[in-house]
C-alpha positions as CSV (number, residue, x, y, z in Angstrom):
1,M,-9.2,-2.7,-11.9
2,K,-6.4,-4.8,-10.6
3,K,-3.1,-3.0,-10.3
4,T,0.3,-4.0,-8.9
5,L,2.6,-1.8,-6.6
6,T,6.2,-2.6,-6.2
7,L,7.8,-1.9,-2.9
8,E,11.3,-0.5,-2.7
9,T,11.5,-1.2,0.8
10,D,10.4,-4.0,3.1
11,Y,7.1,-2.5,3.7
12,M,4.9,0.6,3.4
13,T,2.1,2.0,5.7
14,L,-1.4,2.5,4.5
15,G,-1.0,6.2,4.6
16,Q,2.0,6.2,2.4
17,F,0.0,3.7,0.2
18,L,-2.9,6.2,-0.3
19,K,-0.5,8.9,-1.2
20,E,1.5,6.7,-3.7
21,I,-1.7,5.8,-5.6
22,N,-2.9,9.4,-5.5
23,V,-6.2,9.2,-3.5
24,I,-4.9,11.6,-0.9
25,S,-2.3,14.5,-1.5
26,S,-0.6,14.4,1.9
27,G,-0.2,12.2,4.7
28,G,-2.3,14.3,7.1
29,Q,-5.5,13.5,4.9
30,A,-5.1,9.6,5.6
31,K,-6.8,9.6,8.8
32,W,-9.7,11.6,7.3
33,Y,-9.7,9.2,4.1
34,L,-9.9,6.1,6.1
35,A,-12.7,7.6,8.3
36,E,-14.7,8.3,5.1
37,T,-13.9,5.4,2.9
38,S,-14.0,1.6,3.3
39,V,-10.5,0.1,2.6
40,F,-9.9,-3.5,2.8
41,V,-6.5,-5.1,3.5
42,D,-6.4,-8.9,2.7
43,G,-10.4,-8.7,2.8
44,E,-10.6,-7.0,6.3
45,L,-11.9,-3.6,6.9
46,E,-9.0,-1.4,7.8
47,N,-8.7,2.2,9.4
48,R,-5.3,2.4,10.8
49,R,-3.0,4.8,8.5
50,G,0.0,3.1,10.2
51,R,-0.9,-0.6,9.1
52,K,2.0,-2.0,7.5
53,L,1.7,-3.4,4.1
54,Y,3.9,-6.1,2.8
55,P,4.6,-7.9,-0.3
56,G,1.9,-10.6,-1.1
57,M,-0.8,-8.4,0.6
58,M,-4.1,-7.3,-1.4
59,I,-5.6,-3.7,-0.7
60,E,-9.2,-3.2,-2.0
61,I,-10.7,0.4,-2.4
62,P,-14.0,0.6,-3.9
63,D,-14.2,2.9,-6.8
64,E,-10.3,3.1,-6.8
65,G,-9.4,-0.6,-7.5
66,T,-7.6,-3.7,-6.2
67,F,-3.8,-3.5,-5.5
68,F,-1.3,-6.2,-5.0
69,M,2.0,-5.4,-3.1
70,E,5.0,-6.8,-4.5
71,K,8.8,-6.6,-3.5
72,K,11.1,-5.1,-6.1
73,E,13.2,-7.7,-7.7
74,T,17.0,-7.2,-6.9
75,G,19.7,-8.4,-9.4
76,T,22.7,-10.5,-8.1
77,S,24.9,-9.0,-5.4
78,D,28.4,-7.9,-6.2
79,E,29.6,-7.7,-2.5
80,A,33.2,-8.2,-1.8
81,E,34.1,-11.4,0.2
C-alpha cells in the first residue's frame, strides 16, 4: 500500500517517522525495530534511527507499505514589508 506523509518541518528522523506511522510506540524502540526489520530509504537498507527524511524521499517497510514524504503546502505570506 502506498501512502503519503506530509512534513510540517524541513525534515523528520527515521525514528520519528516510525512513531508517526504507529509501528513503534516510543522513540526508544526505534533502534530495536531497525535491528529486527528491513527498512529501505530510497531503495537502500537503512538502520540509523537518526537518518533525516526529506520531502521527495520514499520509505519502504515490508508488511507496512511504501511511504512518500512531501512538504506541507504553505499559503501566501502576509508579512509586512
